[in-house]
gemmi code that builds the backbone of each chain (N, CA, C; Angstrom):
import gemmi

chains = {
    "A": [
        ("MET", (250.093, -1.569, 101.815), (249.823, -0.791, 100.163), (250.156, 0.704, 100.089)),
        ("ASN", (251.144, 1.082, 99.128), (251.399, 1.949, 98.583), (251.110, 3.229, 98.405)),
        ("TYR", (248.778, 3.520, 99.214), (248.828, 4.070, 98.740), (247.728, 4.302, 100.007)),
        ("THR", (247.357, 6.142, 100.410), (245.543, 6.136, 101.220), (244.829, 7.456, 99.987)),
        ("ILE", (243.330, 6.221, 100.412), (242.251, 7.133, 99.791), (241.570, 7.884, 101.310)),
        ("LYS", (241.573, 8.672, 100.782), (240.500, 9.577, 102.087), (239.899, 10.008, 102.081)),
        ("LYS", (238.648, 10.899, 102.152), (237.827, 11.834, 101.462), (238.229, 12.827, 102.937)),
        ("GLU", (237.661, 14.045, 102.496), (238.045, 15.420, 102.674), (237.214, 16.418, 102.462)),
        ("ASN", (236.563, 17.298, 102.931), (235.752, 17.688, 102.721), (234.007, 17.159, 101.142)),
        ("ASN", (234.880, 17.762, 100.371), (234.375, 17.968, 98.641), (235.512, 16.826, 98.432)),
        ("CYS", (236.619, 16.414, 98.512), (237.779, 16.326, 97.519), (237.990, 14.435, 98.257)),
        ("LEU", (238.516, 13.818, 96.937), (239.262, 12.161, 97.511), (240.278, 12.952, 97.214)),
        ("ILE", (240.988, 12.386, 98.845), (242.886, 12.039, 98.131), (243.064, 12.046, 97.913)),
        ("VAL", (244.040, 11.193, 97.610), (244.930, 10.260, 96.831), (245.966, 10.134, 97.349)),
        ("SER", (246.633, 9.207, 98.603), (248.367, 10.094, 98.676), (248.979, 8.324, 98.080)),
        ("VAL", (250.179, 9.119, 97.342), (250.548, 7.790, 96.796), (252.083, 8.210, 97.001)),
        ("ILE", (253.166, 6.697, 98.020), (254.232, 6.826, 98.168), (254.942, 5.449, 97.466)),
        ("GLY", (256.655, 5.983, 96.456), (257.337, 4.916, 96.400), (257.109, 5.438, 95.208)),
        ("ASP", (257.397, 3.997, 94.530), (257.653, 3.816, 93.075), (255.861, 3.601, 91.960)),
        ("VAL", (255.844, 4.323, 91.609), (254.605, 3.930, 90.555), (254.548, 3.679, 89.130)),
        ("ASP", (254.487, 2.646, 89.496), (254.530, 1.714, 87.530), (253.592, 0.614, 87.678)),
        ("ILE", (253.978, -0.716, 86.924), (252.618, -0.796, 86.207), (253.239, -1.995, 87.520)),
        ("SER", (253.092, -2.448, 88.640), (253.398, -2.926, 89.441), (252.335, -3.066, 90.276)),
        ("LEU", (251.532, -1.209, 90.270), (251.297, -0.691, 91.298), (249.840, -0.082, 90.346)),
        ("THR", (250.084, 0.416, 89.370), (248.522, 0.379, 88.422), (247.561, 0.015, 88.608)),
        ("ASP", (247.297, -1.946, 88.500), (246.005, -2.220, 87.850), (245.119, -1.499, 90.372)),
        ("SER", (246.229, -2.247, 90.753), (245.544, -1.855, 91.968), (244.477, -0.240, 92.376)),
        ("LEU", (246.258, 0.118, 91.882), (245.930, 2.179, 92.296), (244.013, 2.086, 91.769)),
        ("ARG", (244.011, 2.065, 89.978), (243.560, 2.190, 89.296), (241.697, 2.021, 90.979)),
        ("GLU", (241.736, 0.672, 90.741), (240.654, 0.042, 91.170), (239.697, 0.340, 92.208)),
        ("ASP", (241.165, 0.567, 93.140), (240.324, 1.110, 94.084), (239.800, 2.675, 94.208)),
        ("VAL", (240.900, 3.808, 93.100), (240.118, 5.052, 93.034), (239.014, 5.112, 92.688)),
        ("ASP", (238.813, 4.224, 91.794), (237.315, 4.100, 91.116), (236.637, 3.930, 91.462)),
        ("LEU", (236.621, 2.687, 92.582), (236.229, 2.520, 93.808), (235.510, 3.195, 94.895)),
        ("ALA", (236.493, 4.391, 94.941), (236.656, 5.394, 96.321), (235.854, 5.961, 95.210)),
        ("LEU", (234.910, 6.736, 94.451), (235.071, 7.533, 93.338), (233.648, 6.910, 93.070)),
        ("ALA", (233.648, 5.976, 93.093), (231.862, 5.452, 92.839), (231.076, 5.425, 94.098)),
        ("GLU", (231.628, 5.490, 95.211), (231.444, 5.492, 96.559), (231.222, 6.714, 97.208)),
        ("TYR", (232.106, 7.965, 96.745), (231.091, 8.943, 97.436), (231.007, 9.928, 96.110)),
        ("SER", (230.869, 10.524, 96.779), (230.294, 12.228, 95.649), (231.086, 13.074, 96.177)),
        ("VAL", (232.170, 13.223, 95.629), (233.326, 14.619, 95.627), (232.875, 15.315, 93.929)),
        ("ASN", (233.856, 16.001, 94.030), (233.619, 17.001, 93.378), (234.897, 16.738, 92.332)),
        ("SER", (236.035, 16.959, 93.932), (237.418, 17.245, 92.877), (238.516, 15.856, 93.780)),
        ("LEU", (239.363, 14.495, 92.778), (239.732, 13.707, 92.838), (242.003, 14.963, 92.901)),
        ("VAL", (242.307, 14.835, 94.157), (243.502, 15.311, 93.801), (244.709, 14.328, 94.726)),
        ("PHE", (245.731, 14.571, 93.729), (246.440, 13.380, 93.582), (248.079, 13.785, 94.345)),
        ("ASP", (247.973, 12.751, 95.610), (249.400, 13.962, 96.289), (249.828, 12.992, 96.073)),
        ("LEU", (251.630, 13.513, 95.542), (252.576, 12.859, 95.057), (254.194, 13.723, 95.953)),
        ("THR", (253.304, 13.846, 96.651), (254.824, 13.947, 97.855), (255.724, 13.006, 97.981)),
        ("GLU", (255.691, 11.819, 98.833), (256.223, 11.049, 98.406), (256.218, 9.337, 97.719)),
        ("VAL", (256.114, 10.454, 96.670), (256.527, 9.114, 94.961), (258.125, 9.406, 94.557)),
        ("ASP", (257.977, 8.673, 94.613), (260.100, 8.707, 94.190), (260.218, 8.907, 92.698)),
        ("PHE", (259.097, 7.590, 92.215), (259.344, 7.661, 91.211), (258.228, 7.186, 90.136)),
        ("VAL", (257.724, 8.024, 88.693), (256.469, 7.916, 87.792), (257.378, 7.502, 86.784)),
        ("ASP", (256.094, 6.548, 86.210), (256.528, 6.405, 84.676), (255.641, 6.615, 83.806)),
        ("SER", (255.168, 5.970, 82.125), (253.794, 6.182, 81.679), (252.819, 5.140, 82.038)),
        ("SER", (252.964, 4.598, 83.119), (251.835, 3.806, 83.398), (251.540, 4.043, 84.274)),
        ("GLY", (251.568, 5.040, 85.630), (251.297, 5.653, 85.967), (250.752, 7.355, 86.337)),
        ("LEU", (251.333, 7.287, 84.810), (250.148, 9.244, 84.071), (249.202, 8.540, 83.370)),
        ("GLY", (249.067, 6.896, 83.054), (247.598, 6.756, 82.490), (246.546, 6.922, 83.343)),
        ("VAL", (247.099, 6.450, 84.267), (245.751, 6.258, 85.880), (245.456, 7.793, 85.611)),
        ("ILE", (246.373, 8.278, 85.859), (246.077, 9.559, 87.017), (245.400, 10.643, 85.376)),
        ("LEU", (245.484, 10.122, 83.901), (244.990, 10.912, 83.078), (243.390, 10.157, 82.619)),
        ("GLY", (243.891, 8.445, 82.769), (242.229, 7.655, 83.594), (241.042, 9.044, 83.914)),
        ("ARG", (241.390, 8.506, 85.400), (241.139, 9.285, 86.274), (240.164, 10.635, 86.131)),
        ("TYR", (240.877, 11.707, 85.272), (240.871, 12.340, 84.359), (239.774, 12.944, 83.564)),
        ("LYS", (240.201, 12.177, 82.686), (238.835, 11.541, 82.208), (237.517, 11.568, 82.835)),
        ("ARG", (237.403, 10.337, 83.815), (236.195, 9.898, 84.091), (235.650, 11.134, 84.872)),
        ("VAL", (236.315, 12.082, 85.766), (235.488, 13.173, 86.654), (235.528, 14.442, 85.845)),
        ("THR", (236.224, 14.384, 85.052), (236.360, 16.135, 84.518), (234.103, 15.189, 84.025)),
        ("ALA", (234.337, 13.900, 83.022), (233.355, 13.939, 82.453), (232.165, 14.132, 82.876)),
        ("LYS", (232.157, 14.260, 84.065), (230.801, 14.481, 86.017), (230.996, 15.850, 86.675)),
        ("GLY", (231.863, 16.593, 85.544), (231.710, 17.888, 85.575), (233.203, 18.427, 87.404)),
        ("GLY", (233.522, 17.415, 88.138), (234.776, 17.752, 88.426), (236.171, 18.150, 88.454)),
        ("LYS", (237.250, 18.197, 89.025), (237.957, 18.544, 89.020), (239.124, 17.607, 89.197)),
        ("VAL", (240.200, 16.948, 88.400), (241.948, 16.459, 89.668), (242.359, 17.585, 89.583)),
        ("TYR", (243.324, 17.385, 90.145), (244.282, 18.265, 90.945), (245.315, 17.508, 91.133)),
        ("LEU", (247.054, 18.088, 91.097), (248.177, 17.694, 91.214), (248.890, 18.157, 92.199)),
        ("ALA", (249.490, 17.873, 93.468), (250.325, 18.339, 95.106), (251.500, 17.520, 94.856)),
        ("GLY", (253.240, 18.654, 95.422), (253.570, 17.953, 96.138), (254.262, 17.071, 94.994)),
        ("ALA", (254.571, 17.333, 94.063), (255.678, 16.364, 93.143), (256.898, 16.805, 93.078)),
        ("LYS", (258.181, 15.717, 93.988), (259.258, 16.250, 93.334), (259.856, 16.101, 91.983)),
        ("PRO", (261.563, 16.812, 91.764), (262.005, 18.049, 90.915), (261.209, 16.191, 89.827)),
        ("GLN", (261.903, 15.142, 90.412), (262.274, 14.372, 88.867), (260.629, 13.962, 88.917)),
        ("VAL", (259.388, 13.581, 89.474), (258.027, 13.531, 89.211), (257.701, 14.512, 88.306)),
        ("LYS", (258.180, 16.342, 89.032), (257.474, 16.951, 87.856), (258.245, 16.860, 85.709)),
        ("LYS", (259.669, 16.849, 86.183), (259.963, 16.554, 84.768), (258.942, 15.128, 84.101)),
        ("VAL", (259.004, 14.408, 84.210), (258.129, 13.893, 83.600), (256.690, 13.658, 83.418)),
        ("LEU", (256.390, 14.167, 84.367), (255.135, 15.548, 84.305), (254.409, 16.000, 82.689)),
        ("ASP", (255.776, 17.564, 83.582), (255.894, 18.528, 82.536), (255.329, 17.951, 80.636)),
        ("LEU", (257.027, 16.196, 81.030), (256.651, 15.882, 79.153), (255.162, 15.154, 79.474)),
        ("SER", (254.612, 14.861, 79.449), (253.504, 14.019, 79.849), (252.656, 15.309, 78.941)),
        ("GLY", (252.582, 16.677, 79.302), (251.666, 17.704, 78.757), (250.548, 17.095, 79.961)),
        ("LEU", (250.355, 16.683, 80.409), (249.252, 16.154, 81.813), (249.049, 18.082, 82.631)),
        ("PRO", (250.092, 18.604, 83.101), (250.009, 19.966, 83.359), (249.079, 20.686, 82.795)),
        ("ARG", (248.659, 20.806, 81.042), (247.849, 21.393, 80.505), (246.523, 21.609, 80.547)),
        ("LEU", (246.678, 19.858, 82.093), (245.034, 19.540, 81.457), (244.170, 19.944, 83.322)),
        ("MET", (245.853, 19.569, 84.334), (245.561, 19.678, 85.324), (246.330, 20.738, 86.477)),
        ("GLU", (245.963, 21.522, 87.572), (246.769, 22.228, 87.512), (247.216, 21.631, 88.838)),
        ("ILE", (248.881, 22.252, 89.549), (249.696, 21.412, 89.825), (250.447, 22.991, 90.968)),
        ("TYR", (249.854, 21.907, 92.354), (250.244, 22.476, 93.873), (251.127, 21.962, 94.254)),
        ("PRO", (252.416, 23.007, 94.748), (253.407, 22.530, 95.517), (253.136, 21.469, 96.997)),
        ("SER", (252.036, 21.507, 97.453), (252.073, 21.122, 98.496), (250.310, 21.264, 98.558)),
        ("VAL", (249.608, 19.638, 99.336), (248.599, 19.267, 99.367), (247.490, 20.208, 100.297)),
        ("ASN", (248.171, 20.911, 100.805), (247.477, 21.848, 102.094), (247.599, 23.125, 101.860)),
        ("LEU", (248.349, 23.942, 100.387), (248.355, 24.693, 99.217), (247.586, 24.498, 98.727)),
        ("LEU", (247.392, 23.207, 98.033), (246.064, 23.466, 97.560), (244.199, 23.566, 98.105)),
        ("LEU", (244.544, 22.694, 99.731), (243.092, 22.600, 99.630), (242.866, 24.155, 100.051)),
        ("ASP", (243.726, 25.008, 100.508), (243.523, 25.940, 101.242), (242.998, 27.308, 99.870)),
        ("LYS", (243.776, 26.569, 98.726), (242.908, 27.327, 97.701), (241.563, 26.645, 97.593)),
        ("ILE", (241.297, 25.532, 97.473), (240.411, 24.812, 96.965), (238.859, 24.417, 98.014)),
        ("GLY", (239.308, 25.344, 98.768), (238.181, 25.331, 99.743), (237.601, 23.686, 100.410)),
    ],
    "B": [
        ("MET", (285.793, -2.235, 78.451), (284.305, -1.991, 78.442), (283.997, -3.000, 79.960)),
        ("ASN", (282.518, -2.928, 80.126), (281.644, -3.722, 81.343), (280.490, -3.895, 80.657)),
        ("LYS", (280.458, -4.976, 80.923), (278.446, -5.361, 80.494), (278.139, -6.490, 81.669)),
        ("ALA", (277.039, -6.062, 81.930), (275.348, -7.406, 82.174), (274.556, -7.806, 81.378)),
        ("ALA", (274.539, -8.930, 81.352), (272.733, -9.154, 80.664), (271.990, -9.969, 82.247)),
        ("LEU", (271.073, -9.512, 82.351), (269.899, -10.550, 83.320), (268.583, -10.499, 82.132)),
        ("GLU", (268.360, -12.054, 82.751), (267.178, -12.151, 81.913), (265.874, -12.922, 82.770)),
        ("PHE", (264.565, -11.567, 82.685), (264.105, -12.235, 84.433), (262.400, -12.325, 83.859)),
        ("SER", (261.555, -12.794, 84.508), (259.982, -13.510, 83.889), (259.129, -11.882, 84.002)),
        ("SER", (258.503, -12.040, 82.648), (257.877, -10.849, 82.214), (256.514, -10.262, 84.232)),
        ("ARG", (256.615, -10.194, 84.916), (256.058, -9.541, 85.635), (256.471, -8.343, 85.997)),
        ("PRO", (255.168, -7.636, 86.629), (254.989, -6.045, 86.630), (256.219, -6.180, 87.839)),
        ("GLU", (256.485, -6.679, 88.765), (257.078, -6.626, 90.509), (258.761, -6.271, 89.432)),
        ("ASN", (259.336, -6.845, 88.269), (259.873, -6.486, 87.862), (260.672, -5.547, 86.882)),
        ("VAL", (259.880, -5.321, 86.856), (260.676, -3.756, 86.162), (260.930, -2.576, 87.211)),
        ("ALA", (260.572, -2.187, 88.415), (261.389, -2.049, 89.168), (263.023, -2.425, 89.395)),
        ("PHE", (262.729, -3.908, 89.082), (264.267, -4.536, 89.724), (264.522, -4.528, 88.018)),
        ("ALA", (264.809, -3.889, 87.328), (265.652, -4.010, 85.639), (266.264, -2.537, 85.702)),
        ("ARG", (265.102, -1.627, 86.479), (265.808, -0.038, 86.141), (266.741, -0.602, 87.198)),
        ("VAL", (266.433, -0.315, 88.453), (267.636, -0.137, 90.105), (268.889, -1.011, 89.150)),
        ("ALA", (268.862, -2.068, 88.605), (269.757, -2.730, 87.939), (271.162, -1.934, 87.018)),
        ("VAL", (269.856, -1.159, 86.045), (270.528, -0.705, 85.235), (270.814, 0.557, 85.594)),
        ("ALA", (270.069, 1.011, 86.882), (271.199, 2.781, 87.309), (272.591, 2.291, 88.106)),
        ("ALA", (272.529, 1.065, 89.054), (273.746, 0.077, 89.594), (274.429, 0.253, 88.637)),
        ("LEU", (274.812, 0.479, 87.121), (275.292, -0.251, 87.193), (275.616, 1.471, 85.950)),
        ("ALA", (275.075, 1.890, 85.844), (275.103, 3.303, 85.536), (275.785, 3.837, 86.281)),
        ("SER", (276.010, 4.194, 87.469), (276.461, 4.243, 88.551), (277.927, 5.039, 88.523)),
        ("GLN", (277.874, 3.868, 87.940), (279.771, 3.743, 88.045), (280.557, 5.261, 87.010)),
        ("LEU", (279.455, 5.571, 85.732), (279.620, 6.551, 85.112), (279.477, 8.092, 86.026)),
        ("ASP", (279.977, 8.563, 84.561), (279.913, 10.215, 85.548), (277.615, 11.149, 85.325)),
        ("PHE", (277.100, 10.276, 85.171), (275.479, 10.735, 85.697), (275.666, 11.580, 86.184)),
        ("THR", (274.815, 12.428, 86.470), (274.135, 13.527, 87.855), (273.319, 13.296, 88.431)),
        ("LEU", (272.091, 12.483, 89.339), (270.815, 11.394, 89.805), (269.811, 12.088, 89.177)),
        ("SER", (270.206, 13.621, 88.792), (268.682, 13.738, 87.027), (269.056, 12.799, 86.571)),
        ("ASP", (270.217, 12.614, 85.772), (270.618, 11.511, 84.362), (269.809, 10.516, 84.971)),
        ("LEU", (270.072, 9.941, 86.099), (270.033, 8.527, 86.163), (268.161, 8.333, 86.708)),
        ("GLU", (267.560, 9.583, 87.134), (265.988, 9.163, 86.564), (265.958, 9.030, 85.603)),
        ("GLU", (266.417, 9.582, 84.636), (265.353, 9.911, 83.527), (266.133, 8.890, 82.824)),
        ("ILE", (267.244, 7.901, 83.175), (267.542, 6.664, 82.549), (266.259, 5.757, 82.942)),
        ("LYS", (266.117, 6.013, 83.876), (265.613, 4.189, 84.997), (264.528, 5.297, 83.973)),
        ("VAL", (263.252, 6.059, 84.460), (262.393, 6.084, 83.320), (262.548, 5.450, 81.605)),
        ("ALA", (262.935, 5.684, 80.874), (263.164, 5.250, 79.615), (263.708, 3.328, 79.605)),
        ("VAL", (264.041, 3.389, 81.159), (264.300, 1.744, 81.017), (262.740, 0.965, 81.260)),
        ("SER", (262.145, 1.504, 82.128), (260.933, 1.692, 82.952), (259.854, 0.943, 81.910)),
        ("GLU", (259.886, 1.956, 80.742), (258.774, 2.133, 79.638), (259.185, 1.051, 78.959)),
        ("ALA", (260.762, 0.866, 78.206), (260.959, -0.561, 77.760), (260.748, -2.043, 78.168)),
        ("VAL", (261.098, -2.009, 79.567), (260.801, -3.106, 80.182), (259.074, -2.699, 80.673)),
        ("THR", (258.557, -2.055, 80.361), (257.155, -2.215, 80.616), (256.466, -2.889, 79.310)),
        ("ASN", (256.665, -2.189, 78.950), (256.286, -2.325, 76.811), (256.205, -3.738, 76.493)),
        ("ALA", (257.571, -4.559, 77.310), (257.729, -5.589, 76.448), (257.099, -6.824, 77.527)),
        ("ILE", (256.587, -6.581, 78.284), (255.499, -6.669, 79.104), (254.301, -6.809, 78.757)),
        ("ILE", (254.013, -5.718, 78.736), (252.011, -5.431, 78.177), (252.231, -5.732, 76.884)),
        ("HIS", (252.757, -5.495, 75.976), (252.643, -5.876, 74.095), (253.234, -6.378, 74.481)),
        ("GLY", (254.775, -7.089, 74.430), (255.152, -8.414, 73.470), (254.456, -9.474, 74.723)),
        ("TYR", (254.741, -9.375, 75.901), (253.914, -10.572, 75.855), (252.446, -10.802, 76.558)),
        ("GLU", (251.492, -9.707, 75.673), (249.936, -9.274, 76.408), (249.954, -10.228, 78.444)),
        ("ASN", (250.764, -9.472, 78.504), (250.514, -9.401, 80.471), (250.604, -10.995, 80.833)),
        ("HIS", (251.307, -11.650, 79.993), (251.732, -13.290, 80.395), (252.746, -13.503, 81.758)),
        ("PRO", (252.563, -13.450, 82.666), (253.894, -13.314, 83.461), (255.533, -14.391, 83.181)),
        ("ASP", (255.527, -15.538, 82.954), (255.718, -16.611, 82.968), (256.706, -16.694, 81.216)),
        ("CYS", (256.822, -15.228, 80.551), (258.503, -15.269, 79.404), (258.665, -14.982, 79.931)),
        ("MET", (259.809, -14.464, 79.214), (261.572, -14.484, 79.727), (261.130, -12.872, 78.981)),
        ("VAL", (262.124, -11.245, 79.797), (262.757, -10.640, 78.938), (264.464, -10.205, 79.329)),
        ("ARG", (264.676, -10.149, 78.474), (265.982, -9.639, 78.522), (266.623, -8.732, 79.029)),
        ("LEU", (267.774, -8.609, 78.844), (268.033, -6.980, 79.084), (269.593, -6.715, 79.132)),
        ("GLU", (270.055, -6.408, 78.492), (271.559, -6.447, 77.931), (272.109, -4.654, 78.378)),
        ("ILE", (273.306, -4.801, 79.458), (273.401, -3.518, 79.432), (275.396, -3.168, 79.194)),
        ("LYS", (276.217, -2.290, 78.266), (277.175, -2.193, 78.500), (277.583, -0.883, 78.562)),
        ("ILE", (279.400, -0.662, 78.968), (279.277, 0.556, 79.655), (280.771, 0.467, 78.695)),
        ("VAL", (280.541, 1.267, 77.312), (281.962, 1.580, 76.634), (282.367, 3.310, 76.611)),
        ("GLU", (283.671, 3.059, 76.757), (284.392, 4.493, 77.291), (283.068, 5.109, 78.508)),
        ("GLU", (282.357, 7.027, 77.972), (281.255, 7.300, 78.224), (280.075, 7.124, 77.898)),
        ("PHE", (280.265, 5.766, 77.117), (278.955, 5.545, 76.825), (277.926, 4.378, 77.416)),
        ("MET", (276.604, 4.459, 77.944), (276.417, 3.646, 78.745), (274.796, 3.337, 77.077)),
        ("GLU", (275.020, 1.824, 76.918), (274.190, 0.955, 76.166), (273.226, 0.011, 77.010)),
        ("ILE", (271.334, 0.092, 76.206), (271.242, -0.687, 77.503), (269.899, -1.125, 75.804)),
        ("GLU", (269.974, -2.828, 75.892), (268.381, -2.893, 75.571), (267.940, -4.369, 75.555)),
        ("ILE", (266.816, -3.314, 75.254), (265.591, -4.787, 76.036), (265.056, -5.127, 74.623)),
        ("ILE", (264.809, -6.140, 75.299), (264.815, -8.005, 74.391), (263.464, -8.539, 74.691)),
        ("ASP", (262.467, -8.804, 73.681), (261.488, -9.808, 74.261), (260.675, -10.657, 72.856)),
        ("THR", (260.724, -11.933, 73.011), (259.833, -12.817, 72.214), (258.913, -13.173, 71.780)),
        ("GLY", (258.496, -11.316, 72.038), (256.743, -12.119, 71.598), (256.309, -11.010, 71.055)),
        ("LYS", (255.310, -10.632, 70.752), (253.870, -10.577, 69.201), (254.497, -9.566, 68.167)),
        ("GLY", (255.728, -8.696, 69.005), (256.245, -7.715, 68.041), (255.320, -6.782, 67.665)),
        ("ILE", (255.974, -5.773, 67.076), (255.103, -4.239, 66.494), (254.848, -3.967, 65.005)),
        ("LYS", (253.309, -4.398, 64.478), (253.419, -4.426, 63.349), (253.606, -3.279, 62.847)),
        ("ASP", (253.256, -1.766, 62.976), (254.050, -0.555, 62.309), (254.493, 0.403, 63.249)),
        ("ILE", (255.647, 0.098, 63.697), (256.846, 0.571, 64.058), (256.522, 2.212, 63.977)),
        ("THR", (256.900, 2.598, 63.039), (256.197, 4.188, 62.468), (255.228, 4.731, 63.508)),
        ("ARG", (254.079, 3.876, 63.789), (252.669, 4.579, 64.527), (253.149, 4.361, 66.008)),
        ("ALA", (253.714, 3.197, 66.446), (253.609, 3.104, 68.166), (254.700, 3.731, 68.461)),
        ("LEU", (255.972, 4.593, 67.451), (256.412, 5.780, 67.317), (255.806, 7.535, 67.848)),
        ("GLU", (254.904, 7.992, 67.266), (253.691, 7.979, 67.537), (253.646, 9.137, 69.243)),
        ("PRO", (253.889, 9.759, 69.381), (253.456, 10.460, 71.479), (251.609, 10.419, 70.501)),
        ("ALA", (251.169, 9.880, 72.375), (250.586, 9.832, 72.333), (249.550, 8.539, 71.591)),
        ("TYR", (250.100, 7.901, 70.213), (249.730, 6.962, 69.642), (249.593, 5.278, 71.377)),
        ("SER", (248.365, 4.838, 71.151), (248.319, 3.859, 72.709), (246.833, 2.540, 71.987)),
        ("THR", (247.671, 1.672, 71.761), (246.388, 1.016, 72.033), (245.329, 1.224, 73.241)),
        ("ASP", (245.282, 1.263, 74.317), (244.965, 1.319, 75.499), (244.420, 2.057, 75.943)),
        ("PRO", (242.846, 2.578, 76.258), (242.841, 3.993, 76.860), (243.272, 4.071, 77.504)),
        ("GLU", (243.378, 3.345, 78.979), (243.864, 3.656, 80.469), (245.878, 4.032, 79.860)),
        ("ARG", (246.550, 4.178, 78.905), (247.806, 4.150, 78.683), (248.120, 5.547, 78.111)),
        ("MET", (248.893, 6.454, 78.550), (248.801, 7.069, 77.127), (249.761, 7.571, 76.466)),
        ("GLY", (250.624, 6.500, 76.215), (250.829, 6.364, 74.243), (252.408, 7.104, 74.363)),
        ("LEU", (253.215, 7.434, 75.524), (254.444, 7.664, 75.736), (255.681, 7.269, 76.156)),
        ("GLY", (255.538, 5.915, 76.336), (256.152, 4.664, 76.487), (257.710, 5.657, 75.481)),
        ("PHE", (257.319, 4.775, 74.302), (258.903, 5.903, 73.350), (258.701, 6.910, 73.773)),
        ("ALA", (257.989, 7.588, 73.514), (258.144, 9.539, 73.471), (259.649, 9.476, 74.754)),
        ("PHE", (259.055, 8.900, 75.751), (259.805, 9.489, 76.512), (261.455, 8.631, 77.098)),
        ("MET", (261.434, 7.204, 75.741), (262.649, 6.842, 75.648), (263.679, 7.506, 74.926)),
        ("GLN", (263.014, 8.189, 73.922), (263.257, 8.690, 73.297), (264.052, 10.241, 73.493)),
        ("SER", (263.219, 10.848, 74.835), (263.943, 12.465, 75.368), (264.654, 11.779, 76.657)),
        ("PHE", (264.919, 10.706, 76.374), (265.360, 11.603, 78.015), (266.524, 10.086, 77.763)),
        ("MET", (267.080, 9.645, 76.305), (267.921, 8.804, 75.928), (268.812, 9.452, 74.405)),
        ("GLU", (269.847, 9.413, 74.786), (270.652, 10.912, 73.397), (270.676, 9.834, 72.615)),
        ("LYS", (270.490, 8.312, 71.646), (270.664, 7.513, 70.347), (269.049, 6.335, 70.620)),
        ("PHE", (268.833, 6.294, 70.391), (266.971, 5.214, 70.456), (267.042, 4.735, 68.702)),
        ("SER", (266.506, 3.013, 69.246), (266.410, 2.683, 67.990), (265.407, 1.676, 68.525)),
        ("VAL", (264.025, 0.756, 67.232), (263.449, -0.229, 67.932), (263.833, -1.354, 66.861)),
        ("SER", (263.860, -2.396, 66.720), (263.213, -3.140, 66.117), (262.134, -4.695, 66.159)),
        ("SER", (261.392, -4.786, 65.342), (260.534, -5.231, 65.976), (260.277, -6.602, 64.441)),
        ("SER", (260.476, -7.954, 64.475), (259.299, -8.501, 63.354), (258.031, -9.297, 64.067)),
        ("PRO", (256.910, -8.762, 63.601), (255.797, -9.310, 64.148), (255.716, -11.274, 64.406)),
        ("GLY", (255.278, -11.579, 65.558), (255.490, -12.750, 65.983), (256.909, -13.527, 66.141)),
        ("LYS", (257.603, -12.619, 66.115), (259.169, -12.694, 66.770), (259.643, -11.726, 67.341)),
        ("GLY", (259.429, -10.754, 68.537), (259.383, -10.327, 69.323), (260.376, -8.449, 68.845)),
        ("THR", (260.358, -8.162, 70.203), (260.757, -6.948, 69.575), (262.013, -5.960, 70.618)),
        ("ARG", (263.378, -5.572, 70.090), (264.183, -5.183, 70.427), (264.502, -3.450, 70.820)),
        ("VAL", (264.145, -3.007, 71.710), (264.782, -1.298, 72.175), (266.367, -1.151, 72.983)),
        ("LYS", (266.944, -0.241, 71.660), (267.811, 0.107, 72.145), (268.578, 1.339, 72.052)),
        ("MET", (269.016, 1.594, 73.551), (269.611, 2.876, 73.838), (270.361, 2.779, 73.821)),
        ("SER", (270.885, 4.171, 74.388), (272.424, 4.695, 74.878), (272.178, 5.722, 75.476)),
        ("ARG", (273.194, 6.233, 76.167), (273.518, 7.758, 76.325), (275.208, 8.095, 77.046)),
        ("ARG", (275.267, 9.492, 77.025), (276.852, 9.513, 77.418), (276.408, 10.459, 79.053)),
        ("ALA", (277.472, 9.373, 79.180), (277.496, 10.510, 81.074), (277.614, 11.964, 80.529)),
        ("GLY", (276.436, 12.510, 80.920), (277.356, 14.442, 81.207), (276.814, 15.084, 80.059)),
        ("THR", (276.306, 14.420, 79.134), (275.905, 14.914, 77.442), (274.562, 14.049, 77.681)),
        ("PRO", (273.329, 14.796, 77.966), (271.840, 14.415, 76.804), (272.100, 14.400, 75.737)),
        ("GLY", (271.298, 14.088, 75.036), (270.822, 14.788, 73.172), (270.162, 14.156, 73.520)),
        ("ARG", (269.076, 13.732, 71.836), (268.323, 13.517, 71.666), (268.502, 13.185, 70.033)),
        ("GLN", (267.791, 11.708, 69.750), (268.379, 10.669, 68.314), (267.158, 10.350, 67.928)),
        ("ALA", (266.419, 10.073, 67.175), (265.582, 8.913, 67.461), (265.530, 8.104, 65.629)),
        ("VAL", (265.761, 6.418, 65.747), (266.302, 5.500, 64.581), (264.751, 5.115, 65.105)),
        ("SER", (264.451, 4.614, 63.538), (263.326, 3.223, 64.000), (264.140, 1.734, 63.141)),
        ("GLU", (264.044, 0.839, 62.971), (264.341, 0.151, 62.235), (262.789, -1.356, 62.219)),
        ("GLN", (262.590, -1.629, 61.011), (262.348, -2.286, 60.360), (262.689, -3.700, 60.077)),
    ],
}
model = gemmi.Model(1)
for chain_id, residues in chains.items():
    chain = gemmi.Chain(chain_id)
    for i, (resn, *xyz) in enumerate(residues, 1):
        res = gemmi.Residue()
        res.name, res.seqid = resn, gemmi.SeqId(i, " ")
        for name, pos in zip(("N", "CA", "C"), xyz):
            atom = gemmi.Atom()
            atom.name, atom.element = name, gemmi.Element(name[0])
            atom.pos, atom.b_iso = gemmi.Position(*pos), 0.0
            res.add_atom(atom)
        chain.add_residue(res)
    model.add_chain(chain)
structure = gemmi.Structure()
structure.add_model(model)
structure.setup_entities()
């Protein structure tokens, strides 16, 4: 599997590895939604530290989860994007919707 | 001139195959790693569109990829014989998507990351996306054809 999902305090942390395109997005979307339904968390974190490539399919999964989580009053964060991933994120406009941190540790320190 | 043509099944796992094949040929030119990453995004978007929209996720259709190197230019065509696009002008609008789980940024990324871009399509016959980029000189130009 190219991602792990874990609950830490009040956060659900989704750590994705490798390329994020349509070969991954269906299962990623389904598993994150299942975890969100199972755990009562206020924050969803996409850890992109190990992501080498993302296209708009992958960004669609993030946006879709953003809509779900914020509709219930929660927040979505992005962490650790490499420069080539950050470039695609910036062009998509997602950073206007959610905060981006250089690493998950910095993010967790910040949001507690 | 150097050229290559590939046909592959309209399966999600082949999106990576297509972008890696294009990047491998593109590396014959003087593209930076950053350029190659941008070209890979553009190819990924075009092939994804062919699979999801052109063939509506049917895995047994064929996507054709044609790559041409002419002097310092890389030309890429992604062709499907699927359902086509009814309204190309609308499809080219940023954030236009028929699926709420998608961002509608596929064409925007192709236009942003490639120097020249055009799309031609006939409903019921298929879609052809043509894009090119000169090594070392990113530029922006978009043309739609119907």
